[in-house]
N, C-alpha and C positions, 0 to 999 in steps of 0.2 A: 462249482459242480453243477452239471446239467441235470435238471430234475427229470427222472424217468417217468414216462407216460404209462399209466396203469392200463393194461389191455384187459378188458372185461368182455364177457359173453352175455348176450341177451338170454332170457329164459328159453326161447325157442332154440337158440344156438347151443345152449348148455344141454338141452335135451337131445339134440341131434348128434353132438360130438361124442356122446356116450352110447350111441345106437348104431350098430353095424348093419342092421337089417336094411335100412333105406339105401345105403351105398352098394350093398351086394345086389339088391333088387335093380338098382340103376345099371350095374354091370350086366346083369342078366337081360335087361331090356335092350341095351345096346347090342348085345350078341344076337338077340332075336332080330333086330333090324338088319344086321349083317347077313343073317341066314335068309331073311325075307328078300333082300336085294340079290343074294346069290341065286335064289329060286326064280326071281323075276328075270334073270338073265336068259333063262331057257326060252321063254316066249319072245323076248327081245331079239335074240339071235335068230330065231325062226323067221321073224318079220323081215330082218335084214337079208336072210338067205332067200326068202321069197321075192324080195324086191331087188336083189343084187345087180341084175343086168341094167337096172334103171337108175342106180345110185352112184354118186361119186366114188372113185376108187379109194380115196383117202379114208373112207368109212371103215375099211377093213385093214387099215395100216397099223392099228394099235389094239392091244388087248384091253378088255374092260378093267376098270380100276375102282375098287371100293376103299374109301379112306374115312377117317374119323378125326374129330377134334373136340376140344373141351370148351372153346370160347368163341362161338359166333354170337356176338352181342351178349356175352356172359353165360351162354348155355351150350351144352353138348350138341354135337351134330354128327350125322353120318351121310356120306354122299357116294353115289355111283355115277361114274362118268362112262357112258357108252352110247354111241361112238364117241371118241375123243381125239380131237386134233387141235392142239393149242400151239399153233405157230405164232410168231411175232405179229404178223400182219394178216394171217388167214386162220380163222378159228371156225371149226365145225364140231359142235358137241351137243349131246343131250345129257343133262345132269338131273338125276333123281336125288332128292334132298330130304333128309329127316332132320327136323329141328325140335329139340326137346321142348315139350310143353306147348308147342305151336301147331306144326303141320308137317305133312309130307307134300312136296311139290315136285314138279317136273318142268324143265325149261329147255328150250332150243336156243342155243347161242351161236351166232354167226358173225363173222367179220370178213373183210377183204373180198376176195373173189367168190367165196362161198356165200356171202350175203348177196352179192350182186347176182349170182346165178339163181338164187332162191326167190328173188323179189317177184318175178312174174307169177310163180305158184302161190306166193303169199297173198298177192293182190287178188288172184282168182279165187282164193279160198277165204277171203275176208268174212263172208257170211257164215261159213263153217266154224271159223275161229270165234266169231262173235257169239254164235249160238252155243258154242262149246264152253263158254265161260272163261276164255283165255284173257290174259292181261299182257300189256306191252311195257317194257322197261323204258322209263324216261330219264333215269339217272345217268350220270357220266361215269359211274363206277360199275364195271361189268361183274364185279365179284360180290355184290350185295344180293341177298336172297329174300329179304323180308318183303311183305306186301303192303307196306305203308304207302301213303299217297305220293311221297317224294321218290318212290322207286318203281312201283308198278301201277299202271292205270288200266282198269278194265276196258276191253275193246268196245263194250256197250257205250262208252263215252266218245267213240270215234265214228266218223263216217268213212266210207272208202277213200275219199280224197284226203282227209286229215291223216288217215292211216298211211297212205302213200307218202305223205310229207315226212312222217317219222322214218319210214323205211329208207328213203333216199337221203334224209338229213343227218342221220347218226352214223358214226364210225362203226358201231357194232349194233347188233339186234338181239334182243332176248324176248321170247314169248313164253309165257308160263301160266300154269294153273296150280291150285293147291287144294288139299283136303285136310280137315282138322285131324290131329292125332287121335281124337276120341272116336274117329270112324275107322279104326285099325282094320277091322274085318273087310272093309270096302276097298282098302288100299290096292290089293293085287289087281282087281278089275280096273280101278282108276288108272293105275300106271300102265297096264297093258293097252287099254284103249287110247290113252293120251300118247303113248309112245308110237303106236301105229299111225295116229293122226299126224304127228310131227314128222315121222319118217317120210310119209307120203309128200310132204312139202319139199323134200329134197330130190324128188324124182326128176330126171331130165328127159 
Protein backbone atom coordinates (compact mmCIF):
# COMPACT_ATOMS: atom_id res chain seq x y z
CA UNK A 1 0.00 0.00 0.00
CA UNK A 2 1.28 3.43 -0.94
CA UNK A 3 1.69 5.59 2.11
CA UNK A 4 -0.37 8.77 1.85
CA UNK A 5 1.42 12.05 2.28
CA UNK A 6 -0.12 14.18 4.98
CA UNK A 7 -0.96 17.65 3.65
CA UNK A 8 -0.64 20.25 6.36
CA UNK A 9 -0.98 24.03 6.52
CA UNK A 10 1.44 26.48 8.03
CA UNK A 11 0.17 28.75 10.78
CA UNK A 12 -0.15 31.60 8.27
CA UNK A 13 -1.98 29.40 5.74
CA UNK A 14 -4.30 28.14 8.47
CA UNK A 15 -5.15 31.70 9.38
CA UNK A 16 -5.83 32.74 5.79
CA UNK A 17 -7.87 29.70 4.76
CA UNK A 18 -10.47 30.61 7.35
CA UNK A 19 -10.50 34.33 6.56
CA UNK A 20 -12.74 35.55 3.72
CA UNK A 21 -11.89 39.24 4.11
CA UNK A 22 -8.54 39.14 2.31
CA UNK A 23 -9.84 37.33 -0.79
CA UNK A 24 -12.88 39.62 -1.04
CA UNK A 25 -10.57 42.62 -0.72
CA UNK A 26 -8.42 41.21 -3.51
CA UNK A 27 -11.46 40.91 -5.79
CA UNK A 28 -12.43 44.50 -4.96
CA UNK A 29 -8.95 45.78 -5.80
CA UNK A 30 -8.87 43.94 -9.13
CA UNK A 31 -12.25 45.47 -9.99
CA UNK A 32 -10.89 48.91 -9.15
CA UNK A 33 -7.97 48.31 -11.51
CA UNK A 34 -10.49 47.42 -14.24
CA UNK A 35 -12.39 50.62 -13.51
CA UNK A 36 -9.19 52.67 -13.49
CA UNK A 37 -8.11 51.27 -16.85
CA UNK A 38 -11.56 51.94 -18.27
CA UNK A 39 -11.37 55.57 -17.15
CA UNK A 40 -7.86 55.93 -18.58
CA UNK A 41 -9.17 54.90 -22.00
CA UNK A 42 -10.92 58.27 -22.33
CA UNK A 43 -7.73 60.40 -22.41
CA UNK A 44 -5.94 57.68 -24.40
CA UNK A 45 -8.59 57.76 -27.12
CA UNK A 46 -8.43 61.55 -27.15
CA UNK A 47 -4.67 61.46 -27.72
CA UNK A 48 -5.14 59.12 -30.65
CA UNK A 49 -7.98 61.25 -32.06
CA UNK A 50 -5.76 64.34 -31.88
CA UNK A 51 -2.89 62.56 -33.63
CA UNK A 52 -5.01 60.46 -36.00
CA UNK A 53 -3.84 61.98 -39.28
CA UNK A 54 -0.21 61.30 -38.36
CA UNK A 55 -0.59 57.72 -37.08
CA UNK A 56 -0.63 54.32 -38.83
CA UNK A 57 -4.15 53.30 -39.84
CA UNK A 58 -3.81 49.99 -38.02
CA UNK A 59 -4.03 51.84 -34.68
CA UNK A 60 -7.79 52.20 -35.15
CA UNK A 61 -8.36 48.68 -36.47
CA UNK A 62 -9.12 47.02 -33.10
CA UNK A 63 -11.07 47.93 -30.00
CA UNK A 64 -9.27 48.29 -26.65
CA UNK A 65 -9.08 45.13 -24.58
CA UNK A 66 -8.85 44.77 -20.80
CA UNK A 67 -8.06 41.30 -19.49
CA UNK A 68 -6.83 39.67 -16.31
CA UNK A 69 -5.09 36.58 -15.06
CA UNK A 70 -4.05 34.94 -11.82
CA UNK A 71 -0.55 33.74 -12.53
CA UNK A 72 2.07 36.02 -13.94
CA UNK A 73 5.04 34.70 -12.01
CA UNK A 74 2.59 33.46 -9.40
CA UNK A 75 0.65 36.70 -8.93
CA UNK A 76 -2.55 38.26 -10.32
CA UNK A 77 -2.42 40.84 -13.10
CA UNK A 78 -4.63 43.09 -15.21
CA UNK A 79 -3.67 44.50 -18.59
CA UNK A 80 -5.07 47.00 -21.06
CA UNK A 81 -4.01 46.71 -24.69
CA UNK A 82 -4.67 49.89 -26.66
CA UNK A 83 -3.83 50.29 -29.44
CA UNK A 84 -3.43 46.60 -30.20
CA UNK A 85 -2.32 44.92 -33.39
CA UNK A 86 -0.79 41.52 -32.75
CA UNK A 87 -0.15 40.02 -36.18
CA UNK A 88 2.29 37.16 -36.69
CA UNK A 89 5.10 39.31 -38.05
CA UNK A 90 3.87 42.85 -37.43
CA UNK A 91 3.04 44.01 -33.91
CA UNK A 92 2.04 47.48 -32.79
CA UNK A 93 0.67 47.73 -29.28
CA UNK A 94 0.77 49.74 -26.09
CA UNK A 95 0.15 47.63 -23.01
CA UNK A 96 -0.71 49.07 -19.60
CA UNK A 97 -0.05 46.42 -16.97
CA UNK A 98 -0.91 45.99 -13.29
CA UNK A 99 1.04 43.33 -11.43
CA UNK A 100 -0.12 42.57 -7.92
CA UNK A 101 2.35 43.56 -5.23
CA UNK A 102 4.75 45.10 -7.72
CA UNK A 103 3.91 47.88 -10.17
CA UNK A 104 1.88 49.47 -12.89
CA UNK A 105 3.79 49.65 -16.17
CA UNK A 106 3.26 50.83 -19.70
CA UNK A 107 5.15 49.56 -22.72
CA UNK A 108 5.31 50.10 -26.44
CA UNK A 109 5.78 46.85 -28.35
CA UNK A 110 6.74 46.83 -32.03
CA UNK A 111 7.84 44.29 -34.58
CA UNK A 112 8.08 43.91 -38.34
CA UNK A 113 7.18 46.90 -40.47
CA UNK A 114 5.91 48.84 -37.45
CA UNK A 115 9.28 48.59 -35.75
CA UNK A 116 11.14 49.61 -38.89
CA UNK A 117 8.84 52.60 -39.43
CA UNK A 118 9.32 53.79 -35.84
CA UNK A 119 13.13 53.51 -35.64
CA UNK A 120 13.88 57.06 -36.93
CA UNK A 121 11.55 58.61 -34.33
CA UNK A 122 12.96 56.39 -31.59
CA UNK A 123 16.51 57.45 -32.41
CA UNK A 124 15.52 61.12 -32.60
CA UNK A 125 13.83 60.86 -29.21
CA UNK A 126 16.56 58.94 -27.41
CA UNK A 127 17.25 61.81 -25.02
CA UNK A 128 13.54 62.21 -24.23
CA UNK A 129 13.21 58.51 -23.44
CA UNK A 130 16.46 58.55 -21.48
CA UNK A 131 15.37 61.47 -19.33
CA UNK A 132 11.86 60.03 -19.01
CA UNK A 133 13.13 56.95 -17.18
CA UNK A 134 12.29 54.38 -19.85
CA UNK A 135 13.92 50.98 -20.16
CA UNK A 136 14.43 48.73 -23.18
CA UNK A 137 13.73 45.02 -23.32
CA UNK A 138 16.76 42.78 -23.93
CA UNK A 139 14.95 39.46 -23.50
CA UNK A 140 14.13 37.12 -26.38
CA UNK A 141 10.63 36.66 -24.93
CA UNK A 142 8.28 39.56 -25.78
CA UNK A 143 5.69 38.44 -23.20
CA UNK A 144 7.71 39.08 -20.06
CA UNK A 145 6.80 42.19 -18.07
CA UNK A 146 9.08 42.20 -15.02
CA UNK A 147 11.88 44.73 -14.70
CA UNK A 148 14.67 42.42 -13.61
CA UNK A 149 18.02 42.91 -15.33
CA UNK A 150 17.56 39.99 -17.74
CA UNK A 151 14.42 41.58 -19.18
CA UNK A 152 14.60 45.39 -19.07
CA UNK A 153 17.67 47.61 -18.95
CA UNK A 154 17.29 51.36 -18.21
CA UNK A 155 18.16 53.60 -21.13
CA UNK A 156 20.49 55.48 -18.80
CA UNK A 157 22.83 52.53 -19.41
CA UNK A 158 22.90 53.23 -23.17
CA UNK A 159 24.39 55.70 -25.56
CA UNK A 160 22.60 56.71 -28.76
CA UNK A 161 24.85 54.31 -30.69
CA UNK A 162 24.26 51.31 -28.41
CA UNK A 163 20.53 52.11 -28.40
CA UNK A 164 20.58 52.05 -32.20
CA UNK A 165 22.27 48.65 -32.17
CA UNK A 166 19.44 47.21 -30.07
CA UNK A 167 16.77 48.74 -32.31
CA UNK A 168 18.22 47.24 -35.45
CA UNK A 169 19.43 44.00 -33.89
CA UNK A 170 16.25 42.60 -32.35
CA UNK A 171 13.19 41.10 -34.05
CA UNK A 172 10.91 42.98 -31.67
CA UNK A 173 11.18 46.11 -29.59
CA UNK A 174 9.72 46.95 -26.19
CA UNK A 175 10.22 50.23 -24.38
CA UNK A 176 8.65 50.55 -20.94
CA UNK A 177 8.53 52.33 -17.63
CA UNK A 178 6.87 51.48 -14.32
CA UNK A 179 5.54 52.95 -11.11
CA UNK A 180 5.16 51.02 -7.81
CA UNK A 181 1.64 49.99 -6.80
CA UNK A 182 2.15 51.98 -3.60
CA UNK A 183 1.91 55.14 -5.75
CA UNK A 184 -1.68 54.33 -6.77
CA UNK A 185 -2.85 57.96 -6.71
CA UNK A 186 -0.13 58.94 -9.17
CA UNK A 187 -0.98 56.22 -11.68
CA UNK A 188 -3.49 58.17 -13.84
CA UNK A 189 -1.04 61.00 -14.54
CA UNK A 190 1.81 58.51 -15.03
CA UNK A 191 -0.16 56.53 -17.61
CA UNK A 192 -1.55 59.55 -19.45
CA UNK A 193 1.84 61.22 -19.80
CA UNK A 194 3.63 58.02 -20.78
CA UNK A 195 0.93 57.06 -23.29
CA UNK A 196 1.20 60.46 -24.97
CA UNK A 197 4.99 60.15 -25.16
CA UNK A 198 4.79 56.68 -26.69
CA UNK A 199 2.09 57.57 -29.21
CA UNK A 200 4.20 60.44 -30.52
CA UNK A 201 6.92 57.93 -31.38
CA UNK A 202 4.53 56.42 -33.93
CA UNK A 203 3.90 59.62 -35.86
CA UNK A 204 4.76 59.54 -39.55
